[in-house]
PDB file of N, CA, C and O in Angstrom:
ATOM      1  N   MET A   1       3.956  -1.655 -12.174  1.00  0.00           N
ATOM      2  CA  MET A   1       3.400  -1.118 -13.394  1.00  0.00           C
ATOM      3  C   MET A   1       4.444  -0.227 -14.059  1.00  0.00           C
ATOM      4  O   MET A   1       5.083   0.579 -13.382  1.00  0.00           O
ATOM      5  N   ALA A   2       4.626  -0.356 -15.350  1.00  0.00           N
ATOM      6  CA  ALA A   2       5.608   0.423 -16.095  1.00  0.00           C
ATOM      7  C   ALA A   2       5.173   1.882 -16.176  1.00  0.00           C
ATOM      8  O   ALA A   2       3.994   2.202 -16.336  1.00  0.00           O
ATOM      9  N   GLN A   3       6.154   2.736 -16.062  1.00  0.00           N
ATOM     10  CA  GLN A   3       5.903   4.167 -16.134  1.00  0.00           C
ATOM     11  C   GLN A   3       5.929   4.611 -17.596  1.00  0.00           C
ATOM     12  O   GLN A   3       6.811   4.206 -18.353  1.00  0.00           O
ATOM     13  N   GLN A   4       4.974   5.434 -17.989  1.00  0.00           N
ATOM     14  CA  GLN A   4       4.951   5.966 -19.342  1.00  0.00           C
ATOM     15  C   GLN A   4       5.619   7.333 -19.333  1.00  0.00           C
ATOM     16  O   GLN A   4       5.204   8.219 -18.585  1.00  0.00           O
ATOM     17  N   LEU A   5       6.640   7.515 -20.148  1.00  0.00           N
ATOM     18  CA  LEU A   5       7.321   8.794 -20.247  1.00  0.00           C
ATOM     19  C   LEU A   5       6.899   9.488 -21.532  1.00  0.00           C
ATOM     20  O   LEU A   5       6.990   8.909 -22.614  1.00  0.00           O
ATOM     21  N   ASP A   6       6.439  10.719 -21.413  1.00  0.00           N
ATOM     22  CA  ASP A   6       6.082  11.503 -22.590  1.00  0.00           C
ATOM     23  C   ASP A   6       7.307  12.323 -22.990  1.00  0.00           C
ATOM     24  O   ASP A   6       7.589  13.368 -22.403  1.00  0.00           O
ATOM     25  N   THR A   7       8.016  11.840 -23.981  1.00  0.00           N
ATOM     26  CA  THR A   7       9.237  12.513 -24.436  1.00  0.00           C
ATOM     27  C   THR A   7       8.988  13.387 -25.663  1.00  0.00           C
ATOM     28  O   THR A   7       9.938  13.811 -26.323  1.00  0.00           O
ATOM     29  N   SER A   8       7.737  13.657 -25.971  1.00  0.00           N
ATOM     30  CA  SER A   8       7.385  14.392 -27.186  1.00  0.00           C
ATOM     31  C   SER A   8       7.957  15.807 -27.219  1.00  0.00           C
ATOM     32  O   SER A   8       8.154  16.365 -28.298  1.00  0.00           O
ATOM     33  N   LYS A   9       8.227  16.392 -26.054  1.00  0.00           N
ATOM     34  CA  LYS A   9       8.781  17.754 -26.021  1.00  0.00           C
ATOM     35  C   LYS A   9      10.251  17.750 -25.617  1.00  0.00           C
ATOM     36  O   LYS A   9      10.831  18.810 -25.380  1.00  0.00           O
ATOM     37  N   GLY A  10      10.849  16.580 -25.538  1.00  0.00           N
ATOM     38  CA  GLY A  10      12.272  16.490 -25.245  1.00  0.00           C
ATOM     39  C   GLY A  10      12.577  16.258 -23.775  1.00  0.00           C
ATOM     40  O   GLY A  10      11.729  15.832 -22.992  1.00  0.00           O
ATOM     41  N   TRP A  11      13.829  16.558 -23.431  1.00  0.00           N
ATOM     42  CA  TRP A  11      14.371  16.255 -22.106  1.00  0.00           C
ATOM     43  C   TRP A  11      14.913  17.502 -21.434  1.00  0.00           C
ATOM     44  O   TRP A  11      15.241  18.491 -22.091  1.00  0.00           O
ATOM     45  N   CYS A  12      15.001  17.436 -20.102  1.00  0.00           N
ATOM     46  CA  CYS A  12      15.628  18.503 -19.323  1.00  0.00           C
ATOM     47  C   CYS A  12      16.981  18.027 -18.811  1.00  0.00           C
ATOM     48  O   CYS A  12      17.279  16.833 -18.801  1.00  0.00           O
ATOM     49  N   CYS A  13      17.782  18.984 -18.390  1.00  0.00           N
ATOM     50  CA  CYS A  13      19.165  18.699 -18.001  1.00  0.00           C
ATOM     51  C   CYS A  13      19.290  17.759 -16.811  1.00  0.00           C
ATOM     52  O   CYS A  13      20.358  17.185 -16.599  1.00  0.00           O
ATOM     53  N   ASP A  14      18.226  17.585 -16.026  1.00  0.00           N
ATOM     54  CA  ASP A  14      18.307  16.720 -14.847  1.00  0.00           C
ATOM     55  C   ASP A  14      17.802  15.299 -15.103  1.00  0.00           C
ATOM     56  O   ASP A  14      17.683  14.505 -14.169  1.00  0.00           O
ATOM     57  N   GLY A  15      17.506  14.976 -16.367  1.00  0.00           N
ATOM     58  CA  GLY A  15      17.081  13.620 -16.697  1.00  0.00           C
ATOM     59  C   GLY A  15      15.582  13.399 -16.682  1.00  0.00           C
ATOM     60  O   GLY A  15      15.117  12.300 -16.982  1.00  0.00           O
ATOM     61  N   ARG A  16      14.819  14.426 -16.336  1.00  0.00           N
ATOM     62  CA  ARG A  16      13.358  14.340 -16.433  1.00  0.00           C
ATOM     63  C   ARG A  16      12.953  14.770 -17.832  1.00  0.00           C
ATOM     64  O   ARG A  16      13.711  15.441 -18.532  1.00  0.00           O
ATOM     65  N   THR A  17      11.754  14.377 -18.229  1.00  0.00           N
ATOM     66  CA  THR A  17      11.265  14.866 -19.517  1.00  0.00           C
ATOM     67  C   THR A  17      10.933  16.347 -19.372  1.00  0.00           C
ATOM     68  O   THR A  17      10.725  16.843 -18.265  1.00  0.00           O
ATOM     69  N   TRP A  18      10.884  17.044 -20.504  1.00  0.00           N
ATOM     70  CA  TRP A  18      10.563  18.470 -20.490  1.00  0.00           C
ATOM     71  C   TRP A  18       9.200  18.682 -19.846  1.00  0.00           C
ATOM     72  O   TRP A  18       9.017  19.604 -19.051  1.00  0.00           O
ATOM     73  N   ILE A  19       8.244  17.822 -20.193  1.00  0.00           N
ATOM     74  CA  ILE A  19       6.883  17.948 -19.651  1.00  0.00           C
ATOM     75  C   ILE A  19       6.875  17.756 -18.141  1.00  0.00           C
ATOM     76  O   ILE A  19       6.244  18.533 -17.425  1.00  0.00           O
ATOM     77  N   GLU A  20       7.568  16.730 -17.646  1.00  0.00           N
ATOM     78  CA  GLU A  20       7.618  16.491 -16.190  1.00  0.00           C
ATOM     79  C   GLU A  20       8.189  17.697 -15.460  1.00  0.00           C
ATOM     80  O   GLU A  20       7.629  18.155 -14.464  1.00  0.00           O
ATOM     81  N   HIS A  21       9.289  18.197 -15.954  1.00  0.00           N
ATOM     82  CA  HIS A  21       9.951  19.320 -15.292  1.00  0.00           C
ATOM     83  C   HIS A  21       9.066  20.558 -15.327  1.00  0.00           C
ATOM     84  O   HIS A  21       8.917  21.237 -14.311  1.00  0.00           O
ATOM     85  N   ALA A  22       8.483  20.859 -16.468  1.00  0.00           N
ATOM     86  CA  ALA A  22       7.629  22.037 -16.592  1.00  0.00           C
ATOM     87  C   ALA A  22       6.389  21.929 -15.703  1.00  0.00           C
ATOM     88  O   ALA A  22       5.972  22.922 -15.107  1.00  0.00           O
ATOM     89  N   GLN A  23       5.797  20.739 -15.608  1.00  0.00           N
ATOM     90  CA  GLN A  23       4.608  20.559 -14.770  1.00  0.00           C
ATOM     91  C   GLN A  23       4.945  20.677 -13.294  1.00  0.00           C
ATOM     92  O   GLN A  23       4.144  21.190 -12.514  1.00  0.00           O
ATOM     93  N   THR A  24       6.117  20.210 -12.906  1.00  0.00           N
ATOM     94  CA  THR A  24       6.504  20.234 -11.499  1.00  0.00           C
ATOM     95  C   THR A  24       7.015  21.605 -11.070  1.00  0.00           C
ATOM     96  O   THR A  24       6.618  22.121 -10.025  1.00  0.00           O
ATOM     97  N   ASP A  25       7.891  22.188 -11.873  1.00  0.00           N
ATOM     98  CA  ASP A  25       8.568  23.423 -11.485  1.00  0.00           C
ATOM     99  C   ASP A  25       8.104  24.658 -12.242  1.00  0.00           C
ATOM    100  O   ASP A  25       8.522  25.771 -11.922  1.00  0.00           O
ATOM    101  N   GLY A  26       7.243  24.477 -13.246  1.00  0.00           N
ATOM    102  CA  GLY A  26       6.753  25.606 -14.006  1.00  0.00           C
ATOM    103  C   GLY A  26       7.688  26.052 -15.120  1.00  0.00           C
ATOM    104  O   GLY A  26       7.344  26.940 -15.900  1.00  0.00           O
ATOM    105  N   GLN A  27       8.848  25.453 -15.199  1.00  0.00           N
ATOM    106  CA  GLN A  27       9.800  25.769 -16.250  1.00  0.00           C
ATOM    107  C   GLN A  27      10.810  24.648 -16.367  1.00  0.00           C
ATOM    108  O   GLN A  27      10.849  23.743 -15.534  1.00  0.00           O
ATOM    109  N   CYS A  28      11.615  24.713 -17.393  1.00  0.00           N
ATOM    110  CA  CYS A  28      12.644  23.713 -17.609  1.00  0.00           C
ATOM    111  C   CYS A  28      13.934  24.431 -17.961  1.00  0.00           C
ATOM    112  O   CYS A  28      13.910  25.496 -18.577  1.00  0.00           O
ATOM    113  N   CYS A  29      15.055  23.853 -17.574  1.00  0.00           N
ATOM    114  CA  CYS A  29      16.358  24.464 -17.826  1.00  0.00           C
ATOM    115  C   CYS A  29      16.788  24.351 -19.285  1.00  0.00           C
ATOM    116  O   CYS A  29      17.768  24.981 -19.682  1.00  0.00           O
ATOM    117  N   GLN A  30      16.091  23.578 -20.074  1.00  0.00           N
ATOM    118  CA  GLN A  30      16.430  23.353 -21.474  1.00  0.00           C
ATOM    119  C   GLN A  30      15.264  23.811 -22.349  1.00  0.00           C
ATOM    120  O   GLN A  30      14.119  23.805 -21.895  1.00  0.00           O
ATOM    121  N   PRO A  31      15.532  24.207 -23.591  1.00  0.00           N
ATOM    122  CA  PRO A  31      14.435  24.497 -24.512  1.00  0.00           C
ATOM    123  C   PRO A  31      13.730  23.202 -24.922  1.00  0.00           C
ATOM    124  O   PRO A  31      14.309  22.120 -24.826  1.00  0.00           O
ATOM    125  N   GLN A  32      12.509  23.315 -25.368  1.00  0.00           N
ATOM    126  CA  GLN A  32      11.788  22.137 -25.841  1.00  0.00           C
ATOM    127  C   GLN A  32      12.550  21.483 -26.976  1.00  0.00           C
ATOM    128  O   GLN A  32      13.234  22.145 -27.757  1.00  0.00           O
ATOM    129  N   GLY A  33      12.416  20.167 -27.049  1.00  0.00           N
ATOM    130  CA  GLY A  33      13.013  19.429 -28.152  1.00  0.00           C
ATOM    131  C   GLY A  33      14.424  18.925 -27.913  1.00  0.00           C
ATOM    132  O   GLY A  33      15.038  18.367 -28.822  1.00  0.00           O
ATOM    133  N   GLN A  34      14.960  19.112 -26.694  1.00  0.00           N
ATOM    134  CA  GLN A  34      16.314  18.634 -26.412  1.00  0.00           C
ATOM    135  C   GLN A  34      16.373  17.125 -26.511  1.00  0.00           C
ATOM    136  O   GLN A  34      15.507  16.426 -25.984  1.00  0.00           O
ATOM    137  N   LYS A  35      17.360  16.637 -27.164  1.00  0.00           N
ATOM    138  CA  LYS A  35      17.598  15.195 -27.253  1.00  0.00           C
ATOM    139  C   LYS A  35      18.506  14.778 -26.099  1.00  0.00           C
ATOM    140  O   LYS A  35      19.243  15.599 -25.552  1.00  0.00           O
ATOM    141  N   ILE A  36      18.450  13.512 -25.737  1.00  0.00           N
ATOM    142  CA  ILE A  36      19.266  13.002 -24.634  1.00  0.00           C
ATOM    143  C   ILE A  36      20.741  13.332 -24.857  1.00  0.00           C
ATOM    144  O   ILE A  36      21.443  13.697 -23.914  1.00  0.00           O
ATOM    145  N   GLU A  37      21.213  13.208 -26.089  1.00  0.00           N
ATOM    146  CA  GLU A  37      22.623  13.421 -26.396  1.00  0.00           C
ATOM    147  C   GLU A  37      23.083  14.842 -26.101  1.00  0.00           C
ATOM    148  O   GLU A  37      24.282  15.071 -25.936  1.00  0.00           O
ATOM    149  N   ALA A  38      22.170  15.799 -26.030  1.00  0.00           N
ATOM    150  CA  ALA A  38      22.520  17.199 -25.776  1.00  0.00           C
ATOM    151  C   ALA A  38      22.555  17.535 -24.285  1.00  0.00           C
ATOM    152  O   ALA A  38      22.935  18.644 -23.909  1.00  0.00           O
ATOM    153  N   LEU A  39      22.164  16.592 -23.443  1.00  0.00           N
ATOM    154  CA  LEU A  39      22.140  16.836 -22.001  1.00  0.00           C
ATOM    155  C   LEU A  39      23.529  16.670 -21.405  1.00  0.00           C
ATOM    156  O   LEU A  39      24.392  16.027 -22.003  1.00  0.00           O
ATOM    157  N   PRO A  40      23.751  17.257 -20.212  1.00  0.00           N
ATOM    158  CA  PRO A  40      24.996  16.984 -19.496  1.00  0.00           C
ATOM    159  C   PRO A  40      25.106  15.479 -19.211  1.00  0.00           C
ATOM    160  O   PRO A  40      24.097  14.774 -19.210  1.00  0.00           O
ATOM    161  N   ALA A  41      26.299  15.000 -18.976  1.00  0.00           N
ATOM    162  CA  ALA A  41      26.537  13.557 -18.789  1.00  0.00           C
ATOM    163  C   ALA A  41      25.638  12.953 -17.715  1.00  0.00           C
ATOM    164  O   ALA A  41      25.087  11.870 -17.917  1.00  0.00           O
ATOM    165  N   ASP A  42      25.479  13.625 -16.585  1.00  0.00           N
ATOM    166  CA  ASP A  42      24.643  13.095 -15.504  1.00  0.00           C
ATOM    167  C   ASP A  42      23.179  13.025 -15.941  1.00  0.00           C
ATOM    168  O   ASP A  42      22.488  12.054 -15.637  1.00  0.00           O
ATOM    169  N   GLY A  43      22.712  14.036 -16.644  1.00  0.00           N
ATOM    170  CA  GLY A  43      21.340  14.043 -17.147  1.00  0.00           C
ATOM    171  C   GLY A  43      21.109  12.936 -18.159  1.00  0.00           C
ATOM    172  O   GLY A  43      20.059  12.294 -18.153  1.00  0.00           O
ATOM    173  N   GLN A  44      22.096  12.709 -19.036  1.00  0.00           N
ATOM    174  CA  GLN A  44      21.991  11.620 -20.016  1.00  0.00           C
ATOM    175  C   GLN A  44      21.846  10.279 -19.312  1.00  0.00           C
ATOM    176  O   GLN A  44      20.999   9.461 -19.672  1.00  0.00           O
ATOM    177  N   ARG A  45      22.680  10.066 -18.310  1.00  0.00           N
ATOM    178  CA  ARG A  45      22.648   8.798 -17.574  1.00  0.00           C
ATOM    179  C   ARG A  45      21.283   8.593 -16.921  1.00  0.00           C
ATOM    180  O   ARG A  45      20.692   7.519 -17.036  1.00  0.00           O
ATOM    181  N   LYS A  46      20.787   9.614 -16.240  1.00  0.00           N
ATOM    182  CA  LYS A  46      19.492   9.507 -15.561  1.00  0.00           C
ATOM    183  C   LYS A  46      18.361   9.283 -16.554  1.00  0.00           C
ATOM    184  O   LYS A  46      17.474   8.465 -16.309  1.00  0.00           O
ATOM    185  N   ALA A  47      18.383   9.999 -17.669  1.00  0.00           N
ATOM    186  CA  ALA A  47      17.332   9.842 -18.675  1.00  0.00           C
ATOM    187  C   ALA A  47      17.348   8.437 -19.257  1.00  0.00           C
ATOM    188  O   ALA A  47      16.293   7.826 -19.426  1.00  0.00           O
ATOM    189  N   ARG A  48      18.525   7.919 -19.565  1.00  0.00           N
ATOM    190  CA  ARG A  48      18.606   6.580 -20.125  1.00  0.00           C
ATOM    191  C   ARG A  48      18.167   5.514 -19.126  1.00  0.00           C
ATOM    192  O   ARG A  48      17.529   4.534 -19.509  1.00  0.00           O
ATOM    193  N   GLU A  49      18.501   5.696 -17.855  1.00  0.00           N
ATOM    194  CA  GLU A  49      18.036   4.770 -16.820  1.00  0.00           C
ATOM    195  C   GLU A  49      16.516   4.774 -16.744  1.00  0.00           C
ATOM    196  O   GLU A  49      15.890   3.721 -16.620  1.00  0.00           O
ATOM    197  N   ARG A  50      15.931   5.955 -16.819  1.00  0.00           N
ATOM    198  CA  ARG A  50      14.469   6.070 -16.742  1.00  0.00           C
ATOM    199  C   ARG A  50      13.821   5.416 -17.953  1.00  0.00           C
ATOM    200  O   ARG A  50      12.795   4.749 -17.818  1.00  0.00           O
ATOM    201  N   LEU A  51      14.399   5.597 -19.127  1.00  0.00           N
ATOM    202  CA  LEU A  51      13.853   4.955 -20.328  1.00  0.00           C
ATOM    203  C   LEU A  51      13.919   3.432 -20.217  1.00  0.00           C
ATOM    204  O   LEU A  51      12.995   2.736 -20.637  1.00  0.00           O
ATOM    205  N   ALA A  52      15.000   2.925 -19.657  1.00  0.00           N
ATOM    206  CA  ALA A  52      15.155   1.485 -19.521  1.00  0.00           C
ATOM    207  C   ALA A  52      14.100   0.897 -18.567  1.00  0.00           C
ATOM    208  O   ALA A  52      13.677  -0.246 -18.740  1.00  0.00           O
ATOM    209  N   LYS A  53      13.686   1.668 -17.578  1.00  0.00           N
ATOM    210  CA  LYS A  53      12.691   1.195 -16.617  1.00  0.00           C
ATOM    211  C   LYS A  53      11.270   1.373 -17.112  1.00  0.00           C
ATOM    212  O   LYS A  53      10.357   0.703 -16.629  1.00  0.00           O
ATOM    213  N   ALA A  54      11.070   2.269 -18.070  1.00  0.00           N
ATOM    214  CA  ALA A  54       9.712   2.583 -18.557  1.00  0.00           C
ATOM    215  C   ALA A  54       9.166   1.455 -19.420  1.00  0.00           C
ATOM    216  O   ALA A  54       8.041   1.544 -19.913  1.00  0.00           O
TER     217      ALA A  54
END
């Protein structure tokens, strides 16, 4: 089953969505609204891989 990613609040530096990171850890290393292009290279790669699988 395909995973649905809620990217409405942006991305975190580790490649998870802002919502996923905040729900799991209670906070995110990035402010809301971060675009993939603003993430570190490793985070960009992970986020794009996750989008391709979703």
